DRENPA-3360 file (N, C-alpha, C; in nm, 2 decimals, always signed):
BEGIN
1 = XXXXXXXX = +11.31/+8.10/+12.87/+11.30/+8.14/+12.85/+11.21/+8.20/+12.78 ~ +11.14/+8.35/+12.80/+10.99/+8.31/+12.65/+11.03/+8.49/+12.64 ~ +11.01/+8.55/+12.48/+11.09/+8.64/+12.52/+10.99/+8.63/+12.33 ~ +11.01/+8.82/+12.29/+10.91/+8.83/+12.14/+10.97/+8.68/+12.02 ~ +10.95/+8.75/+11.95/+10.94/+8.66/+11.77/+11.01/+8.82/+11.75 ~ +11.12/+8.83/+11.71/+11.17/+8.98/+11.58/+11.21/+8.93/+11.43 ~ +11.23/+9.09/+11.37/+11.27/+9.04/+11.21/+11.29/+9.11/+11.16 ~ +11.41/+9.16/+11.07/+11.45/+9.22/+11.02/+11.42/+9.24/+10.85;
9 = XXXXXXXX = +11.39/+9.32/+10.79/+11.43/+9.31/+10.66/+11.45/+9.24/+10.51 ~ +11.62/+9.17/+10.62/+11.64/+9.06/+10.54/+11.62/+8.91/+10.54 ~ +11.57/+8.91/+10.71/+11.55/+8.80/+10.68/+11.38/+8.77/+10.63 ~ +11.28/+8.87/+10.71/+11.20/+8.83/+10.62/+11.14/+8.81/+10.41 ~ +11.28/+8.94/+10.39/+11.30/+8.90/+10.22/+11.33/+8.75/+10.22 ~ +11.46/+8.69/+10.28/+11.49/+8.54/+10.25/+11.39/+8.43/+10.32 ~ +11.35/+8.40/+10.45/+11.24/+8.35/+10.48/+11.12/+8.32/+10.36 ~ +11.08/+8.45/+10.30/+10.93/+8.49/+10.21/+10.97/+8.40/+10.08;
17 = XXXXXXXX = +11.10/+8.44/+10.03/+11.17/+8.41/+9.90/+11.21/+8.28/+9.92 ~ +11.23/+8.19/+9.99/+11.23/+8.01/+9.98/+11.05/+7.95/+9.96 ~ +10.99/+8.06/+9.93/+10.85/+7.93/+9.96/+10.80/+7.90/+9.81 ~ +10.85/+7.80/+9.79/+10.79/+7.76/+9.60/+10.63/+7.78/+9.61 ~ +10.60/+7.74/+9.68/+10.39/+7.72/+9.67/+10.34/+7.84/+9.72 ~ +10.26/+7.93/+9.66/+10.17/+8.05/+9.73/+10.06/+8.08/+9.79 ~ +10.03/+7.97/+9.85/+9.99/+7.96/+10.00/+10.03/+7.93/+10.13 ~ +10.16/+7.89/+10.03/+10.22/+7.88/+10.22/+10.37/+8.00/+10.17;
25 = XXXXXXXX = +10.34/+8.09/+10.12/+10.40/+8.22/+10.12/+10.22/+8.28/+10.18 ~ +10.20/+8.34/+10.08/+10.11/+8.37/+10.18/+10.00/+8.32/+10.35 ~ +10.05/+8.22/+10.37/+10.03/+8.13/+10.52/+10.16/+8.24/+10.65 ~ +10.28/+8.22/+10.58/+10.33/+8.26/+10.64/+10.37/+8.48/+10.69 ~ +10.30/+8.47/+10.49/+10.38/+8.59/+10.50/+10.15/+8.70/+10.64 ~ +10.19/+8.58/+10.63/+10.08/+8.69/+10.72/+10.09/+8.64/+10.90 ~ +10.16/+8.53/+10.96/+10.20/+8.48/+11.08/+10.31/+8.63/+11.09 ~ +10.35/+8.61/+10.99/+10.56/+8.74/+11.03/+10.45/+8.86/+11.05;
33 = XXXXXXXX = +10.34/+8.93/+11.04/+10.30/+9.01/+11.00/+10.33/+9.09/+11.14 ~ +10.26/+8.94/+11.20/+10.29/+8.99/+11.39/+10.40/+9.04/+11.45 ~ +10.48/+8.99/+11.41/+10.67/+8.95/+11.47/+10.68/+9.10/+11.53 ~ +10.74/+9.08/+11.62/+10.82/+9.26/+11.62/+10.94/+9.27/+11.49 ~ +10.90/+9.45/+11.46/+10.99/+9.45/+11.29/+11.16/+9.58/+11.39 ~ +11.26/+9.49/+11.33/+11.36/+9.54/+11.34/+11.36/+9.71/+11.30 ~ +11.42/+9.82/+11.29/+11.46/+9.95/+11.13/+11.49/+9.87/+11.11 ~ +11.59/+9.97/+11.07/+11.83/+9.88/+11.08/+11.79/+10.05/+10.95;
41 = XXXXXXXX = +11.88/+10.15/+11.07/+11.92/+10.25/+10.97/+12.05/+10.21/+10.90 ~ +12.13/+10.34/+10.86/+12.24/+10.31/+10.77/+12.38/+10.31/+10.93 ~ +12.36/+10.37/+11.07/+12.48/+10.26/+11.18/+12.52/+10.17/+11.15 ~ +12.35/+10.06/+11.17/+12.36/+9.91/+11.10/+12.44/+9.91/+10.94 ~ +12.38/+9.99/+10.86/+12.40/+9.92/+10.74/+12.63/+9.93/+10.77 ~ +12.71/+10.02/+10.77/+12.82/+10.05/+10.86/+12.91/+9.93/+10.86 ~ +12.83/+9.95/+11.03/+12.86/+9.82/+11.10/+12.88/+9.70/+11.03 ~ +12.68/+9.62/+10.91/+12.77/+9.57/+10.91/+12.96/+9.56/+10.79;
49 = XXXXXXXX = +12.88/+9.67/+10.71/+13.02/+9.63/+10.67/+13.21/+9.61/+10.72 ~ +13.22/+9.68/+10.85/+13.25/+9.73/+10.96/+13.29/+9.51/+11.00 ~ +13.19/+9.49/+10.99/+13.17/+9.30/+11.04/+13.26/+9.29/+10.96 ~ +13.22/+9.27/+10.80/+13.24/+9.19/+10.77/+13.44/+9.27/+10.69 ~ +13.44/+9.36/+10.68/+13.58/+9.35/+10.62/+13.63/+9.36/+10.76 ~ +13.66/+9.38/+10.91/+13.74/+9.29/+11.02/+13.74/+9.13/+11.04 ~ +13.61/+9.05/+11.01/+13.63/+8.92/+10.98/+13.75/+8.87/+10.86 ~ +13.73/+8.95/+10.72/+13.83/+8.95/+10.57/+13.97/+8.96/+10.66;
57 = XXXXXXXX = +13.98/+9.03/+10.71/+14.10/+9.06/+10.75/+14.21/+8.97/+10.85 ~ +14.07/+8.88/+10.94/+14.08/+8.84/+11.04/+14.13/+8.64/+10.99 ~ +14.13/+8.65/+10.82/+14.09/+8.56/+10.75/+14.01/+8.43/+10.73 ~ +13.89/+8.51/+10.82/+13.75/+8.45/+10.81/+13.63/+8.50/+10.70 ~ +13.64/+8.41/+10.64/+13.55/+8.49/+10.52/+13.38/+8.42/+10.59 ~ +13.29/+8.58/+10.56/+13.16/+8.55/+10.54/+13.04/+8.53/+10.45 ~ +13.01/+8.40/+10.41/+12.92/+8.37/+10.24/+12.84/+8.52/+10.20 ~ +12.83/+8.57/+10.34/+12.65/+8.69/+10.30/+12.69/+8.78/+10.38;
65 = XXXXXXXX = +12.68/+8.87/+10.25/+12.66/+9.01/+10.30/+12.56/+9.01/+10.41 ~ +12.46/+8.98/+10.38/+12.29/+8.96/+10.44/+12.33/+8.92/+10.58 ~ +12.43/+8.81/+10.59/+12.38/+8.79/+10.68/+12.51/+8.91/+10.82 ~ +12.62/+8.94/+10.75/+12.64/+9.03/+10.83/+12.52/+9.18/+10.86 ~ +12.48/+9.24/+10.76/+12.35/+9.30/+10.81/+12.24/+9.26/+10.90 ~ +12.18/+9.16/+10.92/+12.16/+9.02/+11.01/+12.17/+9.12/+11.10 ~ +12.34/+9.07/+11.21/+12.40/+9.08/+11.25/+12.42/+9.19/+11.32 ~ +12.40/+9.25/+11.25/+12.49/+9.42/+11.28/+12.32/+9.46/+11.26;
73 = XXXXXXXX = +12.24/+9.41/+11.32/+12.06/+9.46/+11.32/+12.06/+9.42/+11.45 ~ +12.07/+9.27/+11.48/+12.02/+9.20/+11.60/+12.16/+9.28/+11.71 ~ +12.28/+9.37/+11.70/+12.35/+9.41/+11.80/+12.31/+9.53/+11.85 ~ +12.24/+9.54/+11.71/+12.22/+9.74/+11.74/+12.06/+9.71/+11.82 ~ +11.99/+9.60/+11.81/+11.83/+9.62/+11.92/+11.87/+9.59/+11.99 ~ +12.03/+9.49/+12.05/+12.08/+9.41/+12.16/+11.96/+9.27/+12.17 ~ +11.93/+9.19/+12.03/+11.87/+9.11/+12.10/+11.98/+8.93/+12.05 ~ +11.85/+8.88/+12.11/+11.97/+8.70/+12.11/+11.94/+8.68/+11.89;
81 = XXXXXXXX = +12.01/+8.61/+11.88/+12.00/+8.57/+11.68/+11.96/+8.45/+11.72 ~ +11.82/+8.39/+11.66/+11.83/+8.26/+11.70/+11.86/+8.17/+11.52 ~ +11.96/+8.01/+11.50/+12.00/+8.09/+11.36/+12.00/+7.96/+11.34 ~ +12.06/+7.90/+11.21/+12.12/+7.76/+11.24/+12.20/+7.80/+11.08 ~ +12.32/+7.90/+11.09/+12.35/+7.90/+11.07/+12.58/+7.93/+10.98 ~ +12.64/+7.90/+11.03/+12.77/+7.90/+11.06/+12.83/+8.05/+11.03 ~ +12.82/+8.13/+10.98/+12.85/+8.26/+10.95/+12.78/+8.27/+11.08 ~ +12.69/+8.31/+11.13/+12.70/+8.33/+11.30/+12.75/+8.34/+11.39;
89 = XXXXXXXX = +12.74/+8.25/+11.42/+12.89/+8.17/+11.45/+13.04/+8.22/+11.47 ~ +13.06/+8.26/+11.36/+13.20/+8.30/+11.30/+13.17/+8.44/+11.40 ~ +13.04/+8.56/+11.33/+13.09/+8.63/+11.32/+13.09/+8.66/+11.55 ~ +13.03/+8.58/+11.62/+13.01/+8.54/+11.76/+13.10/+8.58/+11.77 ~ +13.24/+8.46/+11.80/+13.35/+8.46/+11.81/+13.43/+8.67/+11.80 ~ +13.40/+8.70/+11.71/+13.46/+8.86/+11.74/+13.37/+8.90/+11.85 ~ +13.26/+8.97/+11.79/+13.12/+9.04/+11.76/+13.08/+9.03/+11.89 ~ +13.03/+9.14/+11.97/+12.98/+9.07/+12.08/+12.77/+9.06/+12.05;
97 = XXXX = +12.71/+8.94/+11.90/+12.67/+8.89/+11.89/+12.55/+8.77/+11.97 ~ +12.43/+8.82/+12.02/+12.41/+8.66/+12.10/+12.41/+8.57/+12.04 ~ +12.41/+8.51/+12.06/+12.29/+8.39/+11.89/+12.27/+8.24/+11.97 ~ +12.10/+8.18/+11.92/+12.14/+8.06/+12.01/+12.09/+8.01/+11.94;
% end
């Protein structure tokens, strides 16, 4: 499977804030400039809140509001979400999130 790599604001922020060295930060920031950028609308934020609230009612604790925003953004743009985070697997059990 060959697909374009996309990012959204929260992913960009989380990745870059985790870099400790300035040279790594500058290098990765430059690389990420080439990725498609997924815009986030008001509806995405509302859907993120819905995801969080629905899962809370079902007894599923999502550890990060940001994960709900990332999931809602992926849903809105109908893209696969490549991850290594159990919150996204939990969200995908109840919402049509395409995860890899």
